[in-house]
SEKOL-498987 format. One line per 5 residues: number of its first residue (from 1); their letters; for each residue x, y, z of C-alpha. Coordinates in steps of 0.25 Angstrom, whole numbers, m for minus. Each point is the difference from the previous one (the first is absolute). Layout:
% residues N
NUM> A> X:Y:Z ~ ...
***
This chain:
% residues 749
1> MLEPA> 0:0:0 ~ 6:13:m4 ~ 0:12:9 ~ m8:12:m5 ~ 13:8:m3
6> TAGEF> 6:m11:m7 ~ m13:m2:m9 ~ 0:14:m4 ~ 15:m1:m4 ~ m3:m13:m8
11> KDTMV> m12:7:m7 ~ 9:12:m4 ~ 10:m9:m5 ~ m10:m8:m8 ~ m5:14:m6
16> QHRSR> 14:4:m3 ~ 3:m13:m7 ~ m12:0:m9 ~ 3:15:m3 ~ 14:m5:m4
21> QASRK> m6:m11:m9 ~ m9:9:m7 ~ 11:10:m2 ~ 9:m11:m6 ~ m11:m4:m9
26> CFANV> m2:14:m4 ~ 14:3:m3 ~ 1:m14:m7 ~ m11:5:m10 ~ 7:13:m1
31> ADASV> 13:m6:m4 ~ m7:m6:m12 ~ m1:14:m6 ~ 11:10:m3 ~ 2:12:7
36> FDLFC> m5:9:m11 ~ m13:m8:0 ~ m2:3:14 ~ 3:15:m2 ~ m7:2:m13
41> NPFHP> m12:m8:3 ~ m5:1:14 ~ m13:m8:m3 ~ 9:m12:m2 ~ m9:m12:2
46> QLSAS> 10:m7:9 ~ 0:12:9 ~ m15:1:1 ~ m1:m15:4 ~ 9:3:12
51> STIPQ> m7:4:13 ~ 13:6:6 ~ 1:12:m9 ~ m10:11:4 ~ m7:1:m13
56> IHFYE> m12:8:6 ~ 9:11:4 ~ 8:m1:m13 ~ m13:3:m8 ~ m3:12:9
61> RLFGY> 14:5:m3 ~ m1:m3:m14 ~ m13:8:m2 ~ 5:12:7 ~ 14:0:m7
66> MLFLF> m7:m2:m13 ~ m8:13:2 ~ 12:7:4 ~ 8:m4:m13 ~ m13:4:m8
71> QIGVK> 0:13:6 ~ 15:3:m3 ~ m3:m5:m14 ~ m11:11:m1 ~ 9:11:5
76> TDMSV> 12:m3:m9 ~ 2:8:m12 ~ 6:m10:m10 ~ 3:12:m10 ~ 11:4:9
81> VHRTK> 8:m12:m6 ~ 1:7:m13 ~ 5:13:6 ~ 10:m7:9 ~ 14:5:m1
86> KSAIN> 12:m8:m3 ~ 5:2:14 ~ m13:m6:7 ~ 1:m12:m10 ~ 14:m3:4
91> IGSAI> m2:2:15 ~ m13:m9:0 ~ 7:m11:m8 ~ 13:1:9 ~ m8:m1:13
96> VTVPY> m7:m13:m4 ~ 12:m7:m7 ~ 12:3:8 ~ m6:m4:14 ~ m6:m12:m6
101> LCGMA> 13:m5:m7 ~ 8:3:12 ~ m9:m7:9 ~ m2:m13:m9 ~ 16:0:m1
106> VVYHY> 0:m1:15 ~ m11:m10:1 ~ 7:m10:m11 ~ 14:2:3 ~ 0:2:15
111> SSKYL> m13:m3:7 ~ m2:m14:m8 ~ 12:m5:8 ~ m8:1:13 ~ m14:m3:m5
116> DKTQT> m8:m12:m6 ~ m6:1:m14 ~ m14:4:5 ~ 6:11:10 ~ 8:5:m12
121> ATLGL> m12:1:m9 ~ m8:7:11 ~ 12:10:3 ~ 1:3:m15 ~ m15:4:0
126> VTGLY> 3:9:12 ~ 11:6:m7 ~ m9:4:m12 ~ m11:5:8 ~ 9:9:9
131> SMTTF> 7:5:m12 ~ m14:6:m5 ~ m2:15:0 ~ m15:1:0 ~ m7:12:m6
136> PSISS> m11:1:11 ~ 10:0:11 ~ 9:11:m7 ~ m12:9:m3 ~ m6:m1:14
141> VLSDL> 14:4:6 ~ 1:12:m9 ~ m14:4:3 ~ 2:m1:15 ~ 13:8:m1
146> KILNS> m7:11:m8 ~ 10:m1:m12 ~ m8:m7:m10 ~ 1:11:m10 ~ 14:5:3
151> ELGRL> 11:m3:m9 ~ 5:m12:8 ~ m15:m5:2 ~ m3:0:m15 ~ 13:m7:m3
156> GLASA> m2:m11:11 ~ m15:m2:m5 ~ 4:m2:m14 ~ 11:m9:4 ~ m10:m8:8
161> LVTEI> m9:m1:m11 ~ 11:m6:m9 ~ 3:m11:11 ~ m15:m3:1 ~ 0:m4:m15
166> FNIFL> 11:m9:4 ~ m8:m6:11 ~ m12:m2:m9 ~ 8:m7:m11 ~ 7:m9:10
171> SATFS> m13:m4:7 ~ m6:m4:m14 ~ 13:m7:m4 ~ 0:m8:13 ~ m15:m3:m2
176> ITEVV> 2:m5:m14 ~ 12:m9:4 ~ m8:m6:11 ~ m12:m3:m9 ~ 10:m7:m9
181> YKTGT> 6:m8:11 ~ m13:m4:6 ~ m9:m3:m12 ~ 9:m1:m12 ~ 3:8:m12
186> MAAFL> m14:m1:m7 ~ m8:4:12 ~ 10:11:3 ~ m2:5:m14 ~ m15:0:2
191> CSGAF> 0:7:13 ~ 10:11:m5 ~ m9:2:m13 ~ m12:2:9 ~ 7:10:9
196> VLFVF> 5:7:m13 ~ m15:1:m4 ~ m3:6:14 ~ 11:10:m2 ~ m6:4:m14
201> LVIFV> m14:0:6 ~ 5:10:10 ~ 7:9:m10 ~ m9:0:m11 ~ m14:m2:6
206> IRPAM> 0:4:15 ~ 9:12:m1 ~ m8:6:m12 ~ m12:m2:8 ~ 6:8:12
211> FWIIK> 2:11:m10 ~ m14:m1:m4 ~ m5:1:14 ~ 8:13:2 ~ m6:6:m13
216> QTPEG> m14:m3:6 ~ 4:7:12 ~ m3:16:m1 ~ 12:9:3 ~ 1:2:15
221> SPVND> m10:m11:4 ~ 3:m12:8 ~ 0:m14:m7 ~ m13:m8:1 ~ 1:m10:12
226> HYVYL> m4:m11:m9 ~ 12:1:m9 ~ 9:0:13 ~ m6:m12:5 ~ 1:m7:m14
231> VLSLA> 15:3:1 ~ 2:m6:13 ~ m7:m12:m4 ~ 9:m1:m12 ~ 12:0:10
236> LLASY> m5:m12:7 ~ m3:m7:m13 ~ 14:3:m5 ~ 6:m6:13 ~ m8:m13:m2
241> ASYRF> 4:0:m15 ~ 15:2:2 ~ m1:m12:10 ~ m7:m9:m9 ~ 10:3:m11
246> GFHAF> 11:m5:9 ~ 5:14:4 ~ 1:7:13 ~ m14:4:5 ~ 6:15:3
251> FGPFF> 4:2:m15 ~ m13:1:m6 ~ m6:12:9 ~ 13:7:m1 ~ 1:m1:m15
256> LGLAI> m15:5:0 ~ 3:11:9 ~ 11:5:m10 ~ m10:0:m11 ~ m10:9:7
261> PEGPP> 3:15:m3 ~ 7:6:12 ~ m5:13:6 ~ m14:7:m1 ~ m11:m4:m3
266> LGTAV> 0:m15:0 ~ 14:m3:7 ~ m4:10:11 ~ m14:m6:2 ~ 6:m14:1
271> IKKID> 10:4:10 ~ m9:8:8 ~ m10:m12:1 ~ 10:m10:6 ~ 11:9:5
276> TFVNG> m5:1:15 ~ m4:m15:0 ~ 14:m5:m6 ~ 10:10:7 ~ m8:2:12
281> VLVPL> m5:m14:3 ~ 6:m11:m8 ~ 15:5:m1 ~ 1:3:15 ~ m6:m14:3
286> FVTTC> 9:m7:m10 ~ 12:6:5 ~ m4:m3:15 ~ m4:m14:m3 ~ 14:m2:m7
291> VMRVD> 8:6:11 ~ m8:m7:11 ~ 5:m13:m5 ~ 14:4:3 ~ 5:m5:13
296> LKDIM> 12:9:5 ~ 6:m12:7 ~ 3:m6:m13 ~ 9:11:m4 ~ 9:m6:11
301> NWRNK> 0:m14:m5 ~ 13:0:m7 ~ 3:m15:4 ~ m8:m13:m3 ~ m7:m6:11
306> VDGKV> 3:m14:m4 ~ 16:1:0 ~ 2:14:5 ~ 8:3:m12 ~ m1:14:m7
311> DNFMV> m12:1:m9 ~ 6:1:m13 ~ m13:5:m7 ~ m1:11:9 ~ 14:5:m1
316> QTWII> m1:m1:m16 ~ m13:8:0 ~ 7:11:8 ~ 11:0:m10 ~ m9:1:m12
321> IVVTS> m8:12:7 ~ 14:7:2 ~ 5:m3:m14 ~ m12:3:m8 ~ m2:13:8
326> VGKFV> 14:5:m2 ~ 0:m4:m15 ~ m13:8:m2 ~ 6:12:7 ~ 13:0:m7
331> ACLLL> m6:m2:m14 ~ m10:11:3 ~ 11:9:5 ~ 10:m1:m11 ~ m9:3:m12
336> PLYDR> m6:14:6 ~ 15:4:4 ~ 4:m4:m15 ~ m11:10:m4 ~ 6:11:9
341> MPLND> m11:m1:10 ~ 4:6:14 ~ 5:m10:10 ~ m11:3:10 ~ m11:m2:m11
346> AVSLS> 7:m13:m5 ~ 0:m6:14 ~ m14:4:2 ~ m5:m6:m13 ~ 8:m13:4
351> LVMNC> m7:0:13 ~ m14:2:m6 ~ 2:m11:m10 ~ 4:m10:11 ~ m13:3:8
356> KGVVD> m10:m12:3 ~ m14:1:3 ~ m14:m8:m1 ~ 3:m7:m13 ~ 13:m6:6
361> IAVFT> m8:m4:13 ~ m10:m7:m9 ~ 10:m8:m9 ~ 8:m5:12 ~ m13:m4:8
366> LLSDI> m5:m7:m13 ~ 14:m7:m1 ~ m2:m4:15 ~ m13:m6:m3 ~ 3:m9:m12
371> TFLPG> 15:m4:2 ~ 8:m6:11 ~ 5:14:6 ~ 5:m2:14 ~ m7:9:11
376> NAYAL> 14:7:4 ~ 3:3:m15 ~ m14:6:m2 ~ 1:8:13 ~ 14:5:m5
381> LMISI> m6:5:m13 ~ m12:6:6 ~ 9:8:10 ~ 9:4:m11 ~ m12:6:m8
386> ILNAT> m5:7:12 ~ 13:6:4 ~ 2:4:m14 ~ m13:7:m1 ~ 2:7:13
391> FVPML> 14:6:m1 ~ 3:1:m15 ~ m11:11:m2 ~ 6:7:13 ~ 14:0:m7
396> VRYLY> m6:6:m13 ~ m7:11:7 ~ 13:4:7 ~ 9:m1:m13 ~ m9:6:m10
401> DPRKK> m7:14:1 ~ m7:4:m13 ~ m1:14:6 ~ 16:2:m1 ~ m1:2:m15
406> YAGYT> m9:12:1 ~ 9:8:9 ~ 11:8:m8 ~ 8:13:0 ~ m5:4:m14
411> KRNIA> m10:12:0 ~ m13:m4:m7 ~ m10:12:3 ~ m6:11:m7 ~ 8:11:7
416> DLRTN> 13:m5:m5 ~ m4:m2:m14 ~ 8:7:m10 ~ m7:11:m8 ~ m7:m5:m13
421> SELRV> 2:m14:4 ~ m10:m11:m1 ~ m9:m3:12 ~ m3:m15:2 ~ m12:m3:8
426> LTCIH> m5:m13:5 ~ m16:0:2 ~ m7:m11:7 ~ m14:m4:m4 ~ m9:m9:9
431> RPYNI> m14:3:m5 ~ m6:6:m12 ~ m4:13:8 ~ 15:2:2 ~ 3:3:m15
436> PPTIN> m7:14:m2 ~ 7:7:12 ~ 13:m6:m4 ~ m1:5:m14 ~ m5:14:5
441> LLEAA> 13:1:9 ~ 9:m4:m12 ~ m7:10:m9 ~ 2:11:10 ~ 15:m3:0
446> YPTKE> m1:3:m15 ~ 11:m8:m7 ~ 7:8:m11 ~ 11:m3:m10 ~ 10:8:8
451> EPLAA> m4:m7:13 ~ m6:m14:m4 ~ m8:m9:9 ~ 1:m15:1 ~ m11:m7:7
456> YVLHL> 0:m14:4 ~ m14:m5:4 ~ 0:m12:9 ~ m13:m7:1 ~ 0:m8:14
461> KELIG> m9:m12:2 ~ m1:m10:11 ~ 6:m14:m2 ~ m12:m10:2 ~ m1:m14:m5
466> RTTPV> 15:m1:m5 ~ 13:m2:7 ~ 9:8:m10 ~ 0:15:m1 ~ m2:6:m14
471> FIWHQ> 6:12:m6 ~ m5:5:m14 ~ 6:11:m8 ~ m12:3:m10 ~ 8:8:m10
476> LQKKK> 10:m12:m1 ~ m11:m10:m3 ~ m5:9:m11 ~ 14:1:m6 ~ 1:m15:0
481> NTESK> m14:m2:m4 ~ m2:m10:11 ~ m14:m3:6 ~ m3:9:12 ~ m7:m4:12
486> CSVAD> m7:13:1 ~ m13:2:7 ~ m10:11:m2 ~ 6:8:11 ~ 14:m2:m7
491> ENLLD> m6:4:m13 ~ m6:13:5 ~ 13:3:7 ~ 7:m1:m13 ~ m10:8:m8
496> AFENF> 0:11:10 ~ 15:2:1 ~ 2:m2:m15 ~ m9:11:m3 ~ 7:9:11
501> EKEFK> 13:m3:m7 ~ m5:4:m14 ~ m4:14:6 ~ 15:3:3 ~ 7:m8:m11
506> GALVV> 15:2:0 ~ m1:5:14 ~ m6:m11:8 ~ 3:m15:0 ~ m9:m10:7
511> NTFTA> 3:m14:3 ~ m10:m9:7 ~ 2:m12:8 ~ m8:m10:8 ~ 5:m6:13
516> ISPPE> m7:m12:7 ~ 5:m3:14 ~ m4:m1:14 ~ m4:13:7 ~ 10:m1:11
521> MMYDD> 11:m1:m11 ~ m5:10:m11 ~ 10:11:6 ~ 11:m9:m6 ~ m6:2:m14
526> ICTMA> m1:15:2 ~ 14:2:6 ~ 7:m9:m10 ~ m6:7:m12 ~ 3:13:5
531> LDKFA> 14:m4:2 ~ 1:m7:m14 ~ m6:12:m7 ~ 8:11:7 ~ m14:6:5
536> SLIVL> 1:14:7 ~ m14:m1:6 ~ m10:m11:4 ~ m15:3:0 ~ m9:m8:9
541> PFHRK> m15:1:1 ~ m6:2:14 ~ m7:m11:7 ~ m13:7:1 ~ m10:2:m11
546> WSSDG> m10:11:1 ~ m14:2:m6 ~ m2:8:m12 ~ m3:13:8 ~ 12:m2:9
551> NSVEL> m8:0:13 ~ 0:m14:4 ~ 9:m13:0 ~ m4:m11:m9 ~ 12:m10:2
556> EDENL> 12:m1:9 ~ 10:m10:m4 ~ 10:m3:12 ~ 9:m9:m9 ~ 2:12:m9
561> RELNY> 3:8:12 ~ 10:m10:5 ~ 6:0:m14 ~ 2:15:0 ~ 7:m1:13
566> RVLER> 10:m11:m5 ~ 3:8:m12 ~ 3:13:8 ~ 10:m8:8 ~ 7:m6:m11
571> APCSV> m2:8:m13 ~ 13:4:m7 ~ m5:13:m5 ~ m10:11:4 ~ m15:m5:3
576> GILIE> m13:7:m1 ~ m14:m4:5 ~ m11:5:m9 ~ m13:2:7 ~ m12:1:m9
581> RAQIT> m12:7:7 ~ m10:0:m11 ~ 0:m8:m13 ~ 1:11:m10 ~ 8:m1:m13
586> HVFSP> 5:14:m2 ~ 1:6:m14 ~ 12:9:m2 ~ m4:13:m8 ~ 1:15:2
591> ETPHT> m15:0:3 ~ 2:m10:11 ~ 14:2:6 ~ 6:m11:10 ~ 1:8:13
596> VCLLF> 12:m5:8 ~ 4:4:14 ~ 14:m3:7 ~ 0:1:15 ~ 14:3:5
601> IGGKD> 5:m1:14 ~ 15:m4:m2 ~ 8:m13:0 ~ 5:m10:m11 ~ m14:m5:m3
606> DIEAL> m5:14:m2 ~ 12:3:m10 ~ m3:m12:m8 ~ m15:4:m1 ~ 4:14:m4
611> FFAKR> 9:m6:m12 ~ m11:m9:m4 ~ m10:12:0 ~ 10:9:m8 ~ m1:m10:m11
616> MTKNP> m14:3:m1 ~ 3:14:m3 ~ 3:m4:m15 ~ m15:m4:m1 ~ m7:13:m6
621> HVRLT> m13:m6:6 ~ 5:m1:14 ~ m2:11:11 ~ 10:m2:11 ~ m2:6:14
626> VVRFL> 12:m2:10 ~ m4:3:15 ~ 11:1:9 ~ m3:m1:15 ~ 10:8:9
631> ASKGS> 1:m1:15 ~ m4:12:8 ~ 10:9:7 ~ m3:m7:13 ~ 5:m13:m5
636> NTNVK> 15:m4:1 ~ 3:3:m14 ~ 12:9:2 ~ 11:m10:m3 ~ 0:m2:m15
641> DWQDI> 9:m12:m7 ~ 4:m2:m14 ~ m13:m8:m2 ~ m8:13:2 ~ 9:8:m9
646> LETEL> m2:m10:m11 ~ m15:0:1 ~ 0:15:0 ~ 8:0:m13 ~ m9:m11:m6
651> LDDIK> m12:8:2 ~ 6:14:m4 ~ m3:m3:m15 ~ m15:m3:3 ~ m1:12:10
656> MNKKV> 7:10:m9 ~ m6:m5:m14 ~ m15:m2:m1 ~ 2:m8:m13 ~ 9:m12:1
661> GDAYV> 1:m8:m13 ~ m13:1:m8 ~ m9:0:13 ~ m4:11:9 ~ 4:m2:14
666> EYIEK> m5:6:12 ~ 8:1:13 ~ m6:1:14 ~ 6:1:13 ~ m8:m3:13
671> TVKDG> 6:2:14 ~ m6:m10:10 ~ 3:m2:15 ~ m3:m15:1 ~ m6:m12:m7
676> PETAL> m15:3:3 ~ 2:14:m7 ~ 7:m7:m12 ~ m12:m10:m1 ~ m10:11:m1
681> VIRSL> 7:7:m11 ~ 1:m14:m8 ~ m14:m3:2 ~ m4:14:m6 ~ 9:m4:m13
686> VTEFD> m5:m14:m3 ~ m12:4:m7 ~ 7:9:m10 ~ 10:m10:m7 ~ m1:m12:m8
691> LIIVG> 14:m6:5 ~ 7:3:13 ~ 15:m4:1 ~ 7:m1:14 ~ 12:m6:6
696> RLAGI> m1:m12:9 ~ 9:5:12 ~ m4:m13:8 ~ 3:1:15 ~ 6:14:m1
701> ETPQT> m7:11:8 ~ 2:14:m3 ~ m6:13:6 ~ m9:0:m12 ~ m5:m14:3
706> SGLLQ> 1:0:15 ~ m12:m7:7 ~ m4:m8:m13 ~ 9:m12:1 ~ m7:m7:11
711> WSEYP> m13:1:m8 ~ 6:m7:m12 ~ m9:m11:m5 ~ 9:m4:m12 ~ 15:1:3
716> ELGVL> 4:m4:m14 ~ m6:13:m5 ~ 7:10:10 ~ m7:10:8 ~ m5:9:m11
721> GDLLA> m3:m12:m9 ~ m8:m6:11 ~ m8:13:2 ~ m4:0:m15 ~ m4:m14:0
726> STDAA> m9:0:12 ~ m14:m2:m2 ~ m2:14:7 ~ 7:7:m12 ~ m10:6:m10
731> GKASV> 2:1:m14 ~ 3:m8:m12 ~ 15:3:m2 ~ 9:m12:m3 ~ 12:0:10
736> FVMRQ> 14:m5:m4 ~ 9:m2:12 ~ 15:m1:m4 ~ 12:m6:8 ~ 14:2:m5
741> QITAM> 9:m12:m2 ~ 7:m6:12 ~ 14:m3:m3 ~ 10:m9:7 ~ 7:12:6
746> DIKK> m14:5:6 ~ m1:m14:6 ~ 13:1:7 ~ m3:14:5
***
């Protein structure tokens, strides 16, 4: 008769014995199939017959990960491949082949001495998977670091897309090889033929049908939900079809996602429908369930429990992780350095291309499910991925700062422009109602052949339903006779500025661009273009939209306000924020002159505003009034520095001559004792003018503005700009708030 404790121990022993027998039977069945069979076909019948493999959990992960890859496919713009530069192709090819060749050389010339054939084959598969650079992981890291549309981000994204093509090709090759191995040449030929027909069906039937759906959707309207649900149903059918053809079940949905036109309206509608469910529920659950399978104790199991010797498979797995990571880092480092990329940027790019993510967790979890991957090796791989995803982005954030390229010592402002030189202005357009006030402002500046104007119009759109930022130069597309992806809004923008250019033929050049990027990264498109085009002024629209009478606020976009803040902090030239109180298109003529008022207190920003206003004096249809606010005698204004002397000299031409250029200029001096008195004077002027120009003077309190700074609602506009933009200010006058360029010398001060 056994004691209770002994009986319990005997029961536990029998359960463990039966479990080991089931495991041996499972792995005996698995041994009949190749490693490629197990990896490329997770629905292998020998696996499904085994009760020891957690099939239910595997199918749950399969569903979530399948939708994740479908979502990535929808977001991907495959046209980027045609526009990929040679450097990106070289980097993408090198970071796939170099680590894989180095790793396989170690496996077959070194590791095979310590491992049996099965372990060597499994380690070879680990080498191939760890050498991968997946597009979803790279795009996610670049997006999190907010450098997706920076120069480094675009290069990394294009290189990752090249590696993804390699991944797809290798996956298809492995699947075809396995079908041949399992069923014979004829059956493989039939399966491959069926899959080719599926590919042709997607390209020549389903993709045109997607464009038909887009044509049926009116401009600006959402896609009908029935079409969206049809697309999602097709994704599930594509998964089943690719599995039945002997290929990986993930391949079909991903390929179908690539065939769906990215961006609005269809791609955006599909992403919005599943984004919360996939990224908010399935992906976190997927990562959690995968990592929960890791026992941290296993990471310390470097010895076999049977004989106490060193676990060679664990050691060789660690060596492969190091070899492939170092090989990828070196390969990605040398090529950019050869192209004369700065060392910090090259190191940052190499780190980014080494990043791991959700896809890497998925493939190694799948490998653990379907092959004899020991628990300690699986734990080592998972821990290495987690550490990589945690610390590599931190290093990149420390090494790479995209703002550094904007700071410089070259003066790019209007005040320092040479006489009779070209003024280059970058104007930003977010919505159609931004177009008329921008054209009015540029027309008031009156481009002439002696002082021409180059306008770079940047139409900014939010990146939704795609992963790759898009940058379109519309004039270049016309020259190359390429098909443009212009929406109705883009066409209206092009027509408006083309007509404006014709009015000043020979004196005005307009180039229009469209940039599609995330709102938090639009500043990089703006600042980079201003830097590349040697712009002296950036014109930004204010984040508020007033009603047609200018008395109430209809729209307030906080994303746009945040964008204006970021541009003001980083801009490589002067910046102006244009506030349109009433949506009125002004007609310049002697009968209806454009009345402009410049409010002048003093400082660099006011000097910049003065020089911009003086350009308007060449316009015969402009009436300029300069109002200078002087502090009363009771204020501390006895000490005058060189800045005061310079300002007085600049205003002498206007003060002594009523006519400057071709326009009549009125000069007024107002003596005020404090800010409230200045505010009263300004409120009496706002109803008399069409445009008011003012310097920003942010955070600077003068005797003329004392008492107003603490009431400022919009610090980005400065004291006077905030006063003119408040809802209490009457009148329909547009307001242009200017800030002179901040150079590297200013930052050091």
